MIGUMAR-251810 format. One line per field, with one value per residue: residue in three letters; residue number from 1; z, y, x of N, C-alpha, C, O, CB in turn. Coordinates in Angstrom, 1 decimal, padded with zeros to 4 digits, always signed. Glycine has a CB too. Layout:
<rs>
residuo	[ALA  ...]
num	[NUM  ...]
n.zz	[Z  ...]
n.yy	[Y  ...]
n.xx	[X  ...]
ca.zz	[Z  ...]
ca.yy	[Y  ...]
ca.xx	[X  ...]
c.zz	[Z  ...]
c.yy	[Y  ...]
c.xx	[X  ...]
o.zz	[Z  ...]
o.yy	[Y  ...]
o.xx	[X  ...]
cb.zz	[Z  ...]
cb.yy	[Y  ...]
cb.xx	[X  ...]
</rs>
This chain:
<rs>
residuo	[UNK  UNK  UNK  UNK  UNK  UNK  UNK  UNK  UNK  UNK  UNK  UNK  UNK  UNK  UNK  UNK  UNK  UNK  UNK  UNK  UNK  UNK  UNK  UNK  UNK  UNK  UNK  UNK  UNK  UNK  UNK  UNK  UNK  UNK  UNK  UNK  UNK  UNK  UNK  UNK  UNK  UNK  UNK  UNK  UNK  UNK  UNK  UNK  UNK  UNK  UNK  UNK  UNK  UNK  UNK  UNK  UNK  UNK  UNK  UNK  UNK  UNK  UNK  UNK  UNK  UNK  UNK  UNK  UNK  UNK  UNK  UNK  UNK  UNK]
num	[1  2  3  4  5  6  7  8  9  10  11  12  13  14  15  16  17  18  19  20  21  22  23  24  25  26  27  28  29  30  31  32  33  34  35  36  37  38  39  40  41  42  43  44  45  46  47  48  49  50  51  52  53  54  55  56  57  58  59  60  61  62  63  64  65  66  67  68  69  70  71  72  73  74]
n.zz	[+023.7  +026.5  +029.9  +033.0  +034.0  +031.9  +032.6  +035.3  +034.0  +032.2  +034.1  +035.6  +033.7  +033.6  +035.5  +035.2  +034.6  +030.7  +029.1  +025.9  +023.6  +020.9  +018.0  +014.8  +012.1  +009.8  +008.2  +008.5  +005.3  +005.6  +008.0  +006.6  +004.4  +005.7  +006.9  +004.9  +003.9  +006.1  +006.0  +006.6  +005.2  +003.1  +002.2  -001.1  -001.0  -003.1  -005.4  -005.7  -008.5  -009.8  -011.5  -011.3  -009.1  -009.7  -011.7  -010.3  -009.0  -010.9  -012.2  -010.7  -011.2  -014.3  -014.9  -013.9  -015.1  -018.1  -017.0  -017.0  -019.3  -021.3  -020.0  -020.9  -023.6  -022.7]
n.yy	[+036.4  +035.7  +035.0  +034.6  +032.4  +031.1  +031.4  +029.9  +027.4  +026.3  +027.0  +024.6  +023.0  +023.1  +022.2  +019.3  +016.8  +015.3  +012.4  +012.1  +009.3  +007.5  +007.4  +005.7  +008.2  +007.5  +004.8  +001.1  -000.4  -003.2  -002.1  -000.8  -001.6  -003.2  -002.2  -001.5  -003.9  -004.9  -002.4  -002.2  -001.8  -000.7  -002.4  -002.7  -001.8  -002.9  -002.9  -004.9  -006.4  -007.8  -009.4  -009.4  -010.3  -013.1  -013.2  -014.2  -016.2  -018.2  -018.0  -019.2  -022.1  -021.8  -022.1  -024.3  -026.2  -025.3  -025.9  -028.5  -029.7  -029.9  -032.5  -034.7  -035.2  -036.5]
n.xx	[+011.1  +011.1  +009.9  +008.6  +008.8  +009.5  +012.3  +012.3  +011.7  +014.3  +016.5  +015.9  +015.5  +018.5  +019.7  +020.2  +022.3  +022.7  +023.0  +022.9  +023.0  +024.0  +023.3  +022.1  +021.3  +020.2  +018.2  +019.5  +019.5  +018.6  +016.5  +015.0  +013.6  +012.5  +010.5  +009.1  +008.1  +006.5  +004.5  +001.4  -001.8  -004.0  -006.7  -008.3  -011.4  -014.7  -017.7  -019.6  -022.0  -025.1  -024.4  -021.1  -020.8  -022.1  -020.3  -017.6  -017.7  -018.5  -015.9  -013.4  -014.4  -014.4  -012.3  -011.6  -011.7  -010.9  -008.6  -008.5  -009.3  -006.9  -005.4  -007.2  -006.7  -004.4]
ca.zz	[+024.9  +027.6  +031.6  +034.6  +033.6  +030.9  +033.0  +036.3  +032.9  +031.4  +035.3  +036.2  +032.2  +033.5  +036.7  +034.9  +033.0  +030.5  +028.1  +024.7  +022.6  +019.7  +017.2  +013.5  +012.1  +009.1  +008.8  +007.6  +004.0  +006.0  +008.5  +005.3  +003.6  +006.5  +007.2  +003.7  +003.3  +006.7  +006.2  +006.8  +004.1  +003.6  +001.2  -001.4  -001.5  -004.3  -004.6  -006.9  -008.9  -008.8  -012.8  -011.3  -008.2  -010.7  -012.5  -009.1  -008.4  -011.5  -012.7  -010.6  -012.0  -015.5  -015.1  -013.9  -016.6  -018.7  -016.9  -016.9  -020.6  -021.5  -019.9  -021.4  -024.5  -022.5]
ca.yy	[+037.0  +035.5  +034.9  +034.1  +030.7  +030.3  +031.7  +028.9  +026.3  +026.7  +027.1  +023.4  +021.8  +023.3  +021.2  +017.8  +016.4  +014.3  +011.9  +011.0  +008.2  +007.7  +006.4  +006.3  +009.0  +007.2  +003.1  +000.1  -000.8  -003.8  -002.1  +000.1  -002.7  -004.4  -001.5  -001.3  -005.1  -005.2  -002.1  -002.5  -001.9  -000.6  -003.9  -002.0  -002.0  -003.0  -003.4  -006.0  -006.5  -009.3  -009.6  -009.0  -011.9  -014.9  -014.5  -013.8  -017.0  -018.6  -018.0  -020.9  -023.2  -021.7  -022.4  -025.5  -026.9  -025.0  -026.3  -029.9  -030.1  -031.1  -033.7  -035.2  -035.8  -037.3]
ca.xx	[+010.7  +011.2  +009.1  +009.6  +007.8  +010.7  +013.5  +012.6  +012.5  +015.6  +017.0  +015.3  +016.6  +020.3  +020.1  +019.9  +023.2  +021.7  +023.7  +022.6  +023.2  +024.7  +022.2  +022.2  +020.8  +020.0  +018.1  +019.9  +018.2  +017.3  +014.8  +013.9  +012.7  +011.7  +009.3  +008.6  +008.0  +005.4  +003.3  +000.0  -002.2  -005.5  -007.8  -009.6  -013.4  -015.2  -018.6  -019.7  -023.6  -025.4  -022.9  -020.1  -020.5  -022.0  -018.3  -016.7  -018.5  -018.2  -014.5  -012.7  -015.3  -014.3  -010.3  -010.7  -012.4  -010.2  -006.9  -008.3  -008.3  -004.9  -005.7  -008.0  -006.4  -003.2]
c.zz	[+026.3  +029.6  +032.1  +034.4  +032.5  +031.8  +034.5  +035.2  +032.9  +033.4  +035.7  +034.8  +033.3  +034.9  +036.5  +034.0  +032.3  +029.1  +026.8  +024.5  +021.6  +019.3  +015.6  +013.3  +010.5  +008.9  +007.4  +006.7  +004.3  +006.7  +007.6  +004.8  +004.8  +007.4  +006.4  +003.1  +004.4  +007.4  +006.5  +005.8  +004.1  +002.5  +000.6  -001.6  -002.7  -004.4  -006.3  -007.0  -009.3  -010.5  -012.0  -009.9  -009.2  -011.3  -010.8  -009.1  -009.4  -012.5  -012.5  -010.9  -013.3  -016.0  -015.0  -014.9  -018.0  -018.7  -017.0  -018.1  -020.9  -021.1  -019.8  -022.5  -024.3  -023.4]
c.yy	[+036.4  +035.9  +034.1  +032.8  +030.5  +030.7  +030.3  +027.5  +026.3  +026.9  +025.2  +023.0  +021.5  +022.4  +019.9  +017.7  +015.2  +013.8  +011.3  +010.3  +008.2  +006.9  +006.7  +007.0  +008.6  +005.5  +002.4  +000.2  -002.1  -003.5  -001.2  -000.8  -003.6  -003.7  -001.2  -002.8  -005.4  -004.0  -002.3  -001.0  -002.0  -001.3  -002.4  -002.3  -001.6  -003.6  -003.5  -006.4  -007.9  -009.9  -010.2  -010.0  -013.0  -014.7  -014.2  -015.9  -017.8  -018.6  -019.0  -022.1  -023.4  -022.3  -023.3  -025.8  -026.6  -025.1  -028.2  -030.1  -030.6  -031.8  -034.6  -036.0  -036.7  -038.7]
c.xx	[+010.1  +010.5  +009.7  +009.4  +009.2  +012.0  +013.5  +012.3  +013.6  +016.5  +017.2  +015.9  +018.4  +020.5  +020.7  +021.5  +022.4  +023.2  +022.9  +023.2  +023.4  +023.6  +022.4  +021.5  +019.4  +019.3  +019.1  +018.4  +018.2  +015.9  +014.1  +013.5  +012.2  +010.4  +008.7  +007.7  +006.2  +004.6  +002.0  -000.6  -003.6  -005.8  -008.8  -010.3  -013.7  -016.6  -019.0  -021.9  -023.7  -024.6  -021.6  -019.5  -021.0  -020.6  -017.9  -016.9  -017.6  -016.8  -013.9  -013.3  -014.8  -013.0  -009.9  -011.5  -011.8  -008.5  -007.0  -008.6  -008.2  -004.8  -006.2  -007.7  -004.5  -003.1]
o.zz	[+026.9  +030.3  +032.0  +034.7  +032.7  +031.4  +034.7  +035.6  +034.0  +033.2  +036.1  +034.8  +033.6  +035.3  +037.3  +033.0  +032.8  +028.5  +026.8  +025.1  +021.0  +020.0  +015.3  +014.1  +010.3  +009.6  +006.3  +006.9  +003.4  +006.5  +007.8  +005.1  +004.6  +008.3  +006.7  +002.2  +003.9  +008.5  +006.5  +005.8  +004.6  +001.6  +001.1  -002.4  -003.3  -003.7  -007.3  -006.2  -009.1  -010.5  -012.1  -009.7  -009.4  -011.3  -010.5  -009.2  -009.2  -013.6  -013.5  -010.8  -013.7  -017.1  -015.4  -015.3  -019.0  -019.6  -017.0  -018.4  -021.1  -021.7  -018.9  -022.6  -025.1  -023.3]
o.yy	[+036.6  +036.9  +033.4  +032.1  +029.4  +030.0  +029.8  +026.5  +026.3  +026.7  +024.7  +022.5  +020.6  +022.1  +019.4  +018.3  +014.3  +014.5  +010.2  +010.3  +009.1  +006.1  +007.8  +007.0  +009.1  +004.8  +002.8  +000.5  -002.7  -004.0  -000.8  -000.6  -004.7  -004.2  -000.7  -002.8  -005.9  -004.1  -003.6  +000.2  -002.8  -001.0  -001.6  -003.3  -000.6  -004.6  -002.8  -006.6  -008.9  -011.1  -011.4  -010.3  -013.9  -015.7  -013.7  -016.6  -018.1  -019.1  -019.8  -023.1  -024.5  -022.8  -023.6  -024.7  -027.4  -024.9  -028.9  -031.1  -031.7  -032.4  -035.5  -037.1  -037.3  -039.4]
o.xx	[+009.1  +010.8  +010.7  +010.4  +009.8  +012.9  +014.6  +012.7  +014.0  +017.7  +018.2  +017.1  +019.1  +021.7  +021.5  +021.7  +021.7  +024.0  +022.4  +024.3  +022.8  +023.0  +022.8  +020.5  +018.3  +020.1  +019.4  +017.3  +017.7  +014.7  +012.9  +012.3  +011.6  +009.6  +007.6  +006.8  +005.2  +004.1  +002.0  -000.2  -004.3  -005.1  -009.5  -010.3  -013.3  -016.9  -018.8  -022.7  -023.0  -024.2  -021.2  -018.3  -020.2  -019.8  -018.9  -015.9  -016.4  -016.8  -013.6  -012.7  -014.6  -012.7  -008.7  -011.9  -012.0  -007.6  -006.0  -008.0  -008.8  -003.8  -006.1  -008.1  -003.8  -002.1]
cb.zz	[+024.4  +027.3  +031.9  +036.6  +032.4  +028.9  +033.4  +037.9  +031.5  +030.0  +036.3  +036.8  +029.7  +033.7  +037.3  +033.8  +033.2  +030.0  +028.7  +023.7  +022.5  +019.4  +017.7  +012.6  +012.1  +008.7  +008.9  +008.5  +002.0  +006.6  +010.3  +004.0  +002.3  +007.8  +007.7  +002.9  +003.6  +007.4  +005.8  +008.7  +003.6  +003.9  +002.9  -002.0  -000.6  -005.1  -003.1  -006.2  -010.3  -008.2  -013.6  -011.4  -006.5  -012.6  -014.4  -007.3  -008.4  -011.6  -012.1  -009.3  -012.1  -015.8  -014.2  -012.7  -016.9  -018.6  -015.1  -016.0  -020.8  -021.0  -019.7  -021.5  -025.6  -021.0]
cb.yy	[+037.7  +035.9  +034.5  +034.6  +030.9  +031.1  +033.5  +029.0  +026.4  +028.7  +028.3  +023.3  +023.6  +025.5  +020.8  +017.4  +015.7  +015.0  +011.0  +011.2  +007.7  +007.3  +006.6  +005.6  +010.1  +007.8  +002.4  -001.6  -000.5  -004.6  -001.5  +001.1  -003.7  -005.3  -000.5  -000.9  -006.4  -006.1  -001.9  -002.6  -002.8  +000.9  -005.8  -001.4  -001.2  -003.8  -002.5  -008.0  -005.6  -010.0  -007.6  -007.4  -012.1  -015.1  -013.2  -012.3  -016.9  -018.4  -017.1  -021.2  -022.7  -020.4  -021.9  -026.6  -026.3  -024.1  -025.5  -030.8  -030.1  -030.9  -033.9  -034.4  -034.5  -037.7]
cb.xx	[+009.7  +012.1  +007.4  +008.8  +005.6  +010.7  +013.6  +011.6  +012.3  +015.4  +015.9  +013.6  +017.2  +021.2  +019.0  +018.0  +025.1  +019.5  +024.6  +022.5  +022.5  +026.2  +020.5  +022.2  +022.1  +020.9  +016.0  +020.4  +018.6  +017.6  +014.5  +014.3  +013.7  +013.0  +009.3  +009.9  +009.9  +005.7  +003.3  -000.4  -001.6  -006.4  -009.2  -009.8  -014.6  -014.3  -019.5  -018.3  -024.1  -027.8  -022.2  -020.1  -021.6  -023.4  -016.2  -017.6  -020.2  -019.1  -013.7  -012.2  -016.9  -014.5  -009.4  -010.4  -014.1  -010.8  -006.0  -009.0  -007.4  -003.6  -005.7  -008.7  -006.7  -003.1]
</rs>
């Protein structure tokens, strides 16, 4: 169902000659890999209880002590 506004619009559009550039419809593998690598990701949110926070603070100290034990026996 065409209205008078549509006919006017089509007449105006027919006045212009537009050249559409040739561009690939599919992205290259490099572009797709770059999109995947640099896509923004939401960081997970997690709540820590007091016990979880204490474990989070103590865990690096514990790992350091355990990894230093073999150096004692050298």
